[in-house]
N, C-alpha and C positions, 0 to 999 in steps of 0.2 A: 692537466690539459696537455695534449700533444702539440709541440711547437710547430709541427708541419701542417696541422689542420685544426680547425675550430672544434672538430668532433672528438669527445673524449676517448672513444675507442677507435679512432681513425676512420677509414672508409666504411667500416661495418656500420656506422651510424649515419652515413651520408644517404639521403633519400635517392639521389641521382644514381649513386653507385649501386644501391640495392635494386633500383629499377632496371639498370643496365644488366645486372647479373640474372635477374628474373627473366628479362626479355631474351637473353641469350639461351637460357635453358628452354624457354618456351619455343623459340625458334628452332632449336635442335629437335624438339618433339614434333613440331610441324613438318620440318624437312623429312624426318623419318616417316611420318604418317602419309605424306603425299608421294613419296618416292615410288611406291608400287604403282601409282596412277600415272607416273611420268610427267608430273606437274611440279614446278617450283612454286614457292609460296606466292610470289607476285603473279605468276600465271593463274594460280587458283584464284586469287583475290579478283583479278580483272575478268576472268571467265565467270566467276560467281556473280560479280556485280552486274555484268552485262546480261547474264541469264536472268537475274532477279529483275532488272529493269525491263527486259523483254516480257517476262511473265506478268509485269504490271501494265502491259499494253504500250510500252515505250519503244521507240526505235532510236536509241541514243546514238549521239555522235561521240567521237573519241574524247572531246572536252567533257561531255557530260559524264562519261564513264570515269575519266580521271578525277572529276569532282566527287563522284560517288565514292571512289576508292581512296580518296586523298593522295593521289599519286601525281607525279610530274607528267605533264601532257606529252612531251617528246618520248619519255620512257614508255608511257602507256601505248603510244602509237607503235613503238618497236615491238613490244610484247604482243600487241593485237596482230601485227604482221606475222609473228611466229605462230600464234594460235591459228591464224588463217591458213598458214602453210601446212598446218597439221589437220585442216578441215574442220576445226572446231567452231570457227566463226566465219562469217561472210561479211565483207565490207562493200558498200556500194555508195553511190552519190546521194547526198541528202537533197531532197526536192526543195527544201526551204533555203538551203545554202549550198550552192554547188561547190564551194571550196571545201566543205566538210564531208566526212565519210560517216554513214550510219553503220552501226555494227549489229548484226543479227546472229545469234547463236544458232549453229546448225543442229540437226537432230542428234548427230554424234556428240556435239558439244553439250547439248542439254543432258544427254545421258551421263556424260562424264561429269558435268556440273553437279547434277543430283547426287551422284556417288560421292564426289569429292566433298560436298557439303556434309553428307552423312559421316564421312571419315573424319572431317575436321570437327564436327560437333562431338564425335566420340573422343578424339584426341584431347579437345578442350575439357570434356568431362573427366577424363582420366588425370590430366595435368592439374586441373583445379579442384579435384576431389578433396573434400574436407575443408574447403575455403568458404567462409561464411558469405551470405548474401550481401552483408554490408560492405565487404571487400569489392564485390561487383559494383555496387552503388558508388563506392569511392573511385573505382576505375572510370565509370561513367562521368563523374564529376571531373576527374583528371583529363579525360579525353576533350571535355568542353572548356577546360581551363585555358585562359589567355593570360600569360604572364604580363605583369605591368611593364610598361615601356621603361627602358633605362634612360636616365638623364644624359 
């Protein structure tokens, strides 16, 4: 037993550290895949979520998009402003709540979103090639996991 950790082989056995390392490698792959499209990862996620919601017949506001993407509302608003300045989304007043802004993906944004989704699906396929389906099922469980509250 290593006196610095409860894991016999040190950090190599820590699930959190393993997840950290895997996440960093995946993020590097995502950054590389999206760079030619001129999108950051968070820009891609927010554009793709907005586009998807639009294709489902929704005119989401920034809070709805943040919920869909599991992102901070303030950061979502900032990124959507950047996407708007590039002509990829349009923001307008929500008729149901005049304090909120509905977000609609423009035609240019839809073209880029479709292309970026294909790029990301390919990047994921390459990154996770050879990984069993049970790993994906376990990731789905982890995504839904709510850790117990600490006393």
